[in-house]
N, C-alpha and C positions, 0 to 999 in steps of 0.2 A: 496421540501420546503427549503426556504432560511435559512442558518445558522445565528444565531444572537449571537454576542459576548456578554458575561455577563460583567457587570461593575466590575472593580476590587474593592475588599474590601478596606475601608479606614483604613490606618494604624495609630494608635494612638501613637504618639511619646512622650507624656508627661505624666508622672505618678507622682502625688503629694502624698507625705507621710508626716506623722507627723503634725507638726504645720502648714505647707504649706497647707495640705489638709483641716484641720480645718478652716483656714482663708478663703480658697476658698469657702467652704460650707457655712460659715457664710455670706460671701458677696452675694452668690447666693440667699440665703434666705432673705437678707435685703440689696439690692444694694444701694450704695450711688450715688449721682449725684451732679454735680456742676452747677452753672449758665451757665458756658461755654459749658458744655455737653448738657444742655437743649436747649441752642441756636442752637447748632450744629444739634441736632435732629429735631428741628423745621424747620431749613433751609433745611435739607434733605427731610423732609415731604413735605414742600411747593414745592421744586424742583420736587420731584416725582409726586406730584399732578398735577403740571403744565405740565409736559412732557407726562404723561400717558393719560391725559384726553383730550388732543388736537388732 
């Protein structure tokens, strides 16, 4: 039987504490977006749709 190497575990390098952790959790629960961000997502969606469906 062929030996298969297992994937290495992902090492998390960032640990948020205190106010930074609270700010992050608030953002995750209620993310904000900007018109520029919406435009970027729409462009990415359209590009992916065009390239994957052809």
